[in-house]
N, C-alpha and C positions, 0 to 999 in steps of 0.2 A: 513358806516359800518367799513371801515379800521381804522378810528380814534377810534371808540369804541373798536376795537380789539387791538389796540396799548395800550389803557388804561387798558384793561383786561389783556394783557400780562404783563404790568408793575405791576399791582396789583398781578397777579399770581406769578410773580417773588418773590415778598416780602412775599407772603403767603407761597409759597413752601420753601423759605429760613427759615422763622420763624418756620414752622412746622418741617423741617429737623433738625434744630438746637435743637429745643425743644425735639424731639424724641431722638436725639443723647445724649443730656446731662441730660435730666430729666428722661427719661424712660430707657436709656442705650441700645437702640435698634439700633446698628450701621448699620446693613444691611438695615433696613427700612429707616434710615436717608440717606444712600447713594442712595437708590431708589428715595426718594423724591428730593434730590439734583440733581440727574440725569434727573429729569423731567424738570429742568430749560431750557436746550437747546431745548427741545421739543416745548416749547412756541415759540421760534424763528422760528422753522420749521413751526409751524402752521401759524404764521404771514406771513412768506415768501410764503407759498402755497396759503394762502387766498389772498395775494396781486397779485400773478400771476394769480389766477383764476379770480379775479376782472378785471384785464386787459384783460384776454382772453375772458371774457364775454362782452367785448366792452366798458368798462368804459373808459372815457377820462382820460389820465394820469394827475394827479393833485398833489397838495402839499402833500396830505395824503400818496400817494405812495412814495414820496421822504422822508417824515418823517419816514415811515416804514423802508426804507433802512437805514437811519441814526440810527434809534433805534437798528436795528439788528447789524450794525457795532459797535455801542457803547457796546452792550451786549457781542459781540464776544471779544472785546478788554479789557473791564473792568469787565465783569461778574465774571470770575474766581477770579480775585483779590479781588473783593468785597466780594465774598463768603469766601475766605480765611481770609480776615481781620475780618469779623464778626464772623467767626468760632473761631478765636483766642480770641476775646473778650468774646464769649459765654463760651469757655473753661475756661477762667480766672474767670468769674462770677459764673458759674454753676458747674465747676468741679475742682476748686482749682488749675488750671494750672497757671504758672507765667504770669504776665501781658505782653501782646504783646508789643514789642518795638515800640516806637513812631518814626515817620520819623525824620531824622536829621533836625536840625533847622538852622545850621550855616555853613558857608564856603563851601568848595568843596564837602563834603558829601551831603549837601543840593542841590547843583547844579547837582550832579549825580542823586539824587532822582528825581528832576524835569525833567532831561533829560530822565529818564526811563519812567516817566509818559507821556512825550511828544511822545515817541516812541509808546506808547499804543494809543495815539490819532492818530498818523500816521496810525497805523493798522486799527483803527476804520474808518477813512476816506477812506482808501484803500478798505476796505470791502464794505462800503456804495457806493463808486464810482463804484466799479465793479458790484454791484447789480443794480445800476442805469443804467450803460452802457448796461447790459444784458436786462433791461427793455426797453431801447431805441431801441436796435436791435429787440426785441420781438414785439414792437408796429410797428416799421418800417415806420411810417409816420413822416417825418421831421417837418411838421407843428404842430403836436400834442405833441411833446416831450419837448417842452419848459420848463414846470415845472420840468421835470426830470433833464434836463441840469442845471437848476437853483440850484437844490439841490446838484449837483456835485460841483458847484462853492461854495456853502455854506460849504460843507465838506472841500474844499481846504482852504477857509478863516479861518475856525475854526483851521485847522492845522497850518496855518501861524501865527495866533494870539497866539495860545498856544506855538508855537516855539519861538516867540519873548519874551513871558513871561519867558519861561525856560531859554532863553539866558541871560536875565537880572540877573538870579541867578549865572550864570557863570562869567559874566563881572563885576558885582558888588556884590560879595558874602557878605552876612550879617555876621557881626563879632559878636562873642560871647561877652556877657557882661564882664566887667573887672573882676568881682568876679569869674565867671566861668572859665575864662582864667587863673586866678591866681591858682585856685584849680587844674586845669588841669596841669599847670606847676609844682606845688608842687608834684602831683602824679608821674610825670615823673622823678623828682629829687629823690623821695623816691625809685622808682623802679630801679634807676641806669642808666637811659637812657641819 
């Protein structure tokens, strides 16, 4: 049941997002769009409540409960950013707004960008770990909570791996191609810097 609900919440996320953006930019109904987009967090609340009810009704804690916590954590950390990013693209395509800026590709700006993404991953893992810990306390049986503890370690591993990847951008920043660097240098010379 929980796995099906996770899939339904993920599908619902994209359906609500597409509907909200279509209503905003094609029909110009801003309030309706906001209402649809505010429905996004309700999906996570439904998943959280369903997981708690499943455990309350005596279901043995399993991998699906851990996956639900990880999904909720990811949505808390990355959901708003995803909506904002796609809103910028929809505004560009459907409403004539300027093209949203791309993330930096080179040097320290790229390292800062990757560091900010890693901080979102830290938030996602912290939310997931907190939900899993609450589930561990709720179940109360030390012998039955192994799968929940396992997902806490998974969240920690994801955070460490993403942190190491982000660190590589800081330690070995990618250099801009020579042509782009020359154009950048010419622009500074012309501007008098």
